TORKOL-4160 file (C-alpha; in steps of 0.2 Angstrom, whole numbers, padded with zeros to 4 digits, m for minus):
150
<pt num="1" X="0001" Y="0000" Z="0000"/>
<pt num="2" X="0015" Y="0012" Z="0003"/>
<pt num="3" X="0014" Y="0015" Z="m0018"/>
<pt num="4" X="m0002" Y="0021" Z="m0017"/>
<pt num="5" X="0003" Y="0036" Z="m0006"/>
<pt num="6" X="0014" Y="0042" Z="m0020"/>
<pt num="7" X="0001" Y="0039" Z="m0033"/>
<pt num="8" X="m0012" Y="0056" Z="m0037"/>
<pt num="9" X="m0030" Y="0055" Z="m0028"/>
<pt num="10" X="m0037" Y="0050" Z="m0045"/>
<pt num="11" X="m0024" Y="0037" Z="m0050"/>
<pt num="12" X="m0027" Y="0030" Z="m0032"/>
<pt num="13" X="m0045" Y="0028" Z="m0035"/>
<pt num="14" X="m0043" Y="0019" Z="m0051"/>
<pt num="15" X="m0029" Y="0008" Z="m0043"/>
<pt num="16" X="m0041" Y="0004" Z="m0028"/>
<pt num="17" X="m0055" Y="0000" Z="m0040"/>
<pt num="18" X="m0045" Y="m0013" Z="m0048"/>
<pt num="19" X="m0046" Y="m0024" Z="m0031"/>
<pt num="20" X="m0063" Y="m0020" Z="m0023"/>
<pt num="21" X="m0083" Y="m0020" Z="m0028"/>
<pt num="22" X="m0096" Y="m0013" Z="m0022"/>
<pt num="23" X="m0110" Y="m0023" Z="m0014"/>
<pt num="24" X="m0123" Y="m0015" Z="m0026"/>
<pt num="25" X="m0113" Y="m0020" Z="m0041"/>
<pt num="26" X="m0109" Y="m0035" Z="m0035"/>
<pt num="27" X="m0129" Y="m0042" Z="m0031"/>
<pt num="28" X="m0132" Y="m0038" Z="m0049"/>
<pt num="29" X="m0118" Y="m0049" Z="m0057"/>
<pt num="30" X="m0125" Y="m0067" Z="m0061"/>
<pt num="31" X="m0108" Y="m0077" Z="m0063"/>
<pt num="32" X="m0115" Y="m0088" Z="m0077"/>
<pt num="33" X="m0122" Y="m0074" Z="m0089"/>
<pt num="34" X="m0106" Y="m0062" Z="m0087"/>
<pt num="35" X="m0096" Y="m0064" Z="m0105"/>
<pt num="36" X="m0080" Y="m0074" Z="m0108"/>
<pt num="37" X="m0070" Y="m0057" Z="m0109"/>
<pt num="38" X="m0078" Y="m0048" Z="m0095"/>
<pt num="39" X="m0073" Y="m0061" Z="m0082"/>
<pt num="40" X="m0053" Y="m0057" Z="m0083"/>
<pt num="41" X="m0059" Y="m0040" Z="m0075"/>
<pt num="42" X="m0066" Y="m0050" Z="m0059"/>
<pt num="43" X="m0050" Y="m0058" Z="m0056"/>
<pt num="44" X="m0039" Y="m0045" Z="m0046"/>
<pt num="45" X="m0057" Y="m0041" Z="m0035"/>
<pt num="46" X="m0053" Y="m0047" Z="m0017"/>
<pt num="47" X="m0064" Y="m0036" Z="m0007"/>
<pt num="48" X="m0081" Y="m0030" Z="m0004"/>
<pt num="49" X="m0086" Y="m0016" Z="0003"/>
<pt num="50" X="m0103" Y="m0020" Z="0011"/>
<pt num="51" X="m0114" Y="m0004" Z="0020"/>
<pt num="52" X="m0127" Y="m0010" Z="0032"/>
<pt num="53" X="m0147" Y="m0004" Z="0031"/>
<pt num="54" X="m0154" Y="0005" Z="0046"/>
<pt num="55" X="m0160" Y="m0011" Z="0052"/>
<pt num="56" X="m0151" Y="m0027" Z="0052"/>
<pt num="57" X="m0150" Y="m0040" Z="0062"/>
<pt num="58" X="m0133" Y="m0050" Z="0065"/>
<pt num="59" X="m0141" Y="m0065" Z="0056"/>
<pt num="60" X="m0146" Y="m0055" Z="0041"/>
<pt num="61" X="m0128" Y="m0046" Z="0040"/>
<pt num="62" X="m0119" Y="m0062" Z="0042"/>
<pt num="63" X="m0132" Y="m0069" Z="0027"/>
<pt num="64" X="m0128" Y="m0056" Z="0016"/>
<pt num="65" X="m0109" Y="m0057" Z="0019"/>
<pt num="66" X="m0110" Y="m0076" Z="0014"/>
<pt num="67" X="m0121" Y="m0071" Z="m0001"/>
<pt num="68" X="m0108" Y="m0059" Z="m0007"/>
<pt num="69" X="m0094" Y="m0068" Z="m0004"/>
<pt num="70" X="m0102" Y="m0084" Z="m0015"/>
<pt num="71" X="m0102" Y="m0072" Z="m0027"/>
<pt num="72" X="m0085" Y="m0068" Z="m0028"/>
<pt num="73" X="m0081" Y="m0087" Z="m0026"/>
<pt num="74" X="m0090" Y="m0090" Z="m0042"/>
<pt num="75" X="m0085" Y="m0076" Z="m0052"/>
<pt num="76" X="m0066" Y="m0082" Z="m0047"/>
<pt num="77" X="m0072" Y="m0100" Z="m0053"/>
<pt num="78" X="m0080" Y="m0096" Z="m0068"/>
<pt num="79" X="m0068" Y="m0096" Z="m0083"/>
<pt num="80" X="m0061" Y="m0114" Z="m0073"/>
<pt num="81" X="m0077" Y="m0120" Z="m0075"/>
<pt num="82" X="m0079" Y="m0117" Z="m0093"/>
<pt num="83" X="m0064" Y="m0123" Z="m0097"/>
<pt num="84" X="m0069" Y="m0138" Z="m0089"/>
<pt num="85" X="m0086" Y="m0140" Z="m0098"/>
<pt num="86" X="m0077" Y="m0136" Z="m0114"/>
<pt num="87" X="m0064" Y="m0151" Z="m0111"/>
<pt num="88" X="m0076" Y="m0164" Z="m0104"/>
<pt num="89" X="m0089" Y="m0162" Z="m0119"/>
<pt num="90" X="m0074" Y="m0166" Z="m0131"/>
<pt num="91" X="m0069" Y="m0181" Z="m0121"/>
<pt num="92" X="m0087" Y="m0184" Z="m0123"/>
<pt num="93" X="m0088" Y="m0183" Z="m0141"/>
<pt num="94" X="m0071" Y="m0192" Z="m0143"/>
<pt num="95" X="m0078" Y="m0206" Z="m0131"/>
<pt num="96" X="m0095" Y="m0208" Z="m0141"/>
<pt num="97" X="m0087" Y="m0209" Z="m0159"/>
<pt num="98" X="m0072" Y="m0222" Z="m0152"/>
<pt num="99" X="m0087" Y="m0234" Z="m0145"/>
<pt num="100" X="m0097" Y="m0233" Z="m0160"/>
<pt num="101" X="m0082" Y="m0237" Z="m0170"/>
<pt num="102" X="m0076" Y="m0252" Z="m0158"/>
<pt num="103" X="m0095" Y="m0258" Z="m0161"/>
<pt num="104" X="m0092" Y="m0261" Z="m0178"/>
<pt num="105" X="m0075" Y="m0264" Z="m0178"/>
<pt num="106" X="m0067" Y="m0273" Z="m0164"/>
<pt num="107" X="m0065" Y="m0291" Z="m0161"/>
<pt num="108" X="m0073" Y="m0295" Z="m0146"/>
<pt num="109" X="m0066" Y="m0312" Z="m0143"/>
<pt num="110" X="m0048" Y="m0305" Z="m0143"/>
<pt num="111" X="m0049" Y="m0294" Z="m0127"/>
<pt num="112" X="m0057" Y="m0279" Z="m0118"/>
<pt num="113" X="m0059" Y="m0265" Z="m0130"/>
<pt num="114" X="m0044" Y="m0251" Z="m0128"/>
<pt num="115" X="m0048" Y="m0236" Z="m0116"/>
<pt num="116" X="m0044" Y="m0220" Z="m0122"/>
<pt num="117" X="m0033" Y="m0208" Z="m0110"/>
<pt num="118" X="m0035" Y="m0196" Z="m0104"/>
<pt num="119" X="m0052" Y="m0205" Z="m0095"/>
<pt num="120" X="m0065" Y="m0192" Z="m0092"/>
<pt num="121" X="m0065" Y="m0196" Z="m0072"/>
<pt num="122" X="m0047" Y="m0191" Z="m0075"/>
<pt num="123" X="m0049" Y="m0175" Z="m0081"/>
<pt num="124" X="m0063" Y="m0171" Z="m0069"/>
<pt num="125" X="m0055" Y="m0174" Z="m0054"/>
<pt num="126" X="m0040" Y="m0163" Z="m0063"/>
<pt num="127" X="m0052" Y="m0148" Z="m0064"/>
<pt num="128" X="m0061" Y="m0153" Z="m0048"/>
<pt num="129" X="m0042" Y="m0151" Z="m0039"/>
<pt num="130" X="m0039" Y="m0133" Z="m0048"/>
<pt num="131" X="m0055" Y="m0127" Z="m0042"/>
<pt num="132" X="m0051" Y="m0132" Z="m0024"/>
<pt num="133" X="m0034" Y="m0122" Z="m0025"/>
<pt num="134" X="m0043" Y="m0106" Z="m0031"/>
<pt num="135" X="m0050" Y="m0105" Z="m0013"/>
<pt num="136" X="m0059" Y="m0090" Z="m0007"/>
<pt num="137" X="m0055" Y="m0074" Z="m0014"/>
<pt num="138" X="m0057" Y="m0063" Z="0001"/>
<pt num="139" X="m0046" Y="m0071" Z="0010"/>
<pt num="140" X="m0029" Y="m0068" Z="0003"/>
<pt num="141" X="m0020" Y="m0077" Z="0018"/>
<pt num="142" X="m0034" Y="m0090" Z="0023"/>
<pt num="143" X="m0033" Y="m0080" Z="0040"/>
<pt num="144" X="m0038" Y="m0062" Z="0038"/>
<pt num="145" X="m0058" Y="m0057" Z="0032"/>
<pt num="146" X="m0057" Y="m0045" Z="0018"/>
<pt num="147" X="m0074" Y="m0038" Z="0019"/>
<pt num="148" X="m0074" Y="m0019" Z="0024"/>
<pt num="149" X="m0089" Y="m0013" Z="0033"/>
<pt num="150" X="m0094" Y="0005" Z="0028"/>
């Protein structure tokens, strides 16, 4: 943050806007409908500015924060989900072609049908592991909460 001190006020605001998002803006976003090109702009977002209403219970505040963090997590994971969906569709098509070909050409008495690699399960497990490594974008070091109460 020391480098922010040397910036002008307008440059500082622009720099901070890259790393935060306002509650009202985040509530309007559906991670599944965001265009692929726009998803990259959410990579650096690590903070949600949350302003409570005049009348709020602790349970409502906790629920709101959990929902907002879940939305940020979905935005962080969405590019990987889309990549996994595309790759798994390709594997499905490949496996279907292979299955149809083996039904006609394979000698059933010679042995089992040869398996294709990578398997659907292996690729799926790989993407699940990658998704788990993404973690929670609001917890940089997994010990400090980065939700700002305004």
